[in-house]
C-alpha positions in Angstrom: -10.4 25.1 1.9 -7.7 22.7 1.5 -3.8 24.2 0.5 -2.8 22.3 -2.5 1.1 22.2 -3.5 2.0 22.0 -7.1 5.0 21.2 -8.7 6.5 21.7 -12.9 6.6 18.8 -14.7 9.0 20.0 -17.3 12.1 21.8 -15.1 13.2 24.2 -15.0 10.0 26.3 -14.9 9.6 30.0 -13.8 10.3 31.3 -10.3 6.7 30.3 -9.2 6.9 26.8 -10.4 10.5 25.7 -10.4 10.3 24.7 -6.8 6.7 24.4 -6.3 4.0 26.6 -5.3 0.9 26.2 -2.9 -2.8 27.5 -4.0 -5.6 27.6 -1.7 -8.6 25.8 -3.5 -12.2 24.2 -2.9 -12.6 20.6 -3.0 -14.9 21.0 -5.7 -12.5 23.0 -7.9 -10.3 21.1 -10.8 -6.5 20.6 -10.4 -4.5 23.1 -11.9 -2.3 22.0 -15.2 -0.7 25.1 -16.0 1.5 27.4 -14.3 -0.3 30.8 -13.8 2.8 32.8 -14.3 4.4 31.1 -17.3 2.0 27.9 -18.6 4.2 25.0 -18.1 2.6 22.0 -17.3 2.2 21.4 -13.3 0.9 18.6 -11.1 -0.3 18.6 -7.6 2.0 16.4 -5.4 0.8 14.6 -1.7 1.7 16.8 0.8 1.7 16.2 5.0 -1.2 17.2 6.4 -0.9 20.2 9.2 -2.0 18.8 12.4 -2.0 20.2 16.0 -2.0 18.1 18.7 -2.9 18.8 22.1 -3.1 22.5 23.3 0.4 23.5 22.2 -0.9 26.3 19.7 -2.7 28.4 22.4 -1.2 30.9 23.8 -1.2 30.7 27.9 -1.0 34.1 29.9 2.3 33.5 31.3 3.8 33.5 27.9 2.1 36.3 26.7 3.6 38.5 29.0 7.0 36.6 28.6 7.0 37.7 25.0 6.1 41.6 25.4 2.3 41.1 24.3 -0.6 42.3 26.5 -4.0 40.4 26.4 -7.5 42.0 27.1 -10.6 40.2 28.1 -14.0 42.0 27.4 -16.2 42.7 30.1 -19.1 44.7 29.0 -19.7 46.4 26.1 -16.5 48.8 24.8 -15.1 47.6 28.1 -11.9 45.5 28.5 -9.7 44.5 31.3 -6.0 43.5 31.3 -5.3 39.6 31.9 -1.7 39.7 30.8 0.8 41.7 30.1 2.2 45.8 30.4 -0.4 48.2 29.9 -3.5 50.0 31.2 -5.7 48.0 33.4 -8.9 48.9 31.6 -9.7 49.9 28.1 -13.3 51.7 27.4 -14.6 52.4 24.2 -15.8 55.9 25.6 
């Protein structure tokens, strides 16, 4: 579902709409026309899309340990093995 940005048509508006706010709506949902908090008229504005390019958003094992996290990989039902970071070498659901 896309996230739409709305701003007020009649400044100053309330604390919700004076600087704009985001709403997650379905494509089939109609655009909002009134602020949900104060009822002032609002309109949808065009916003830049959030695009992730390449693999920069993926955490690499070397960065996980560096930032103090531990990563485990599932090896069997209820059994996990450490792949990066500090912590026990294995975790089991027993």
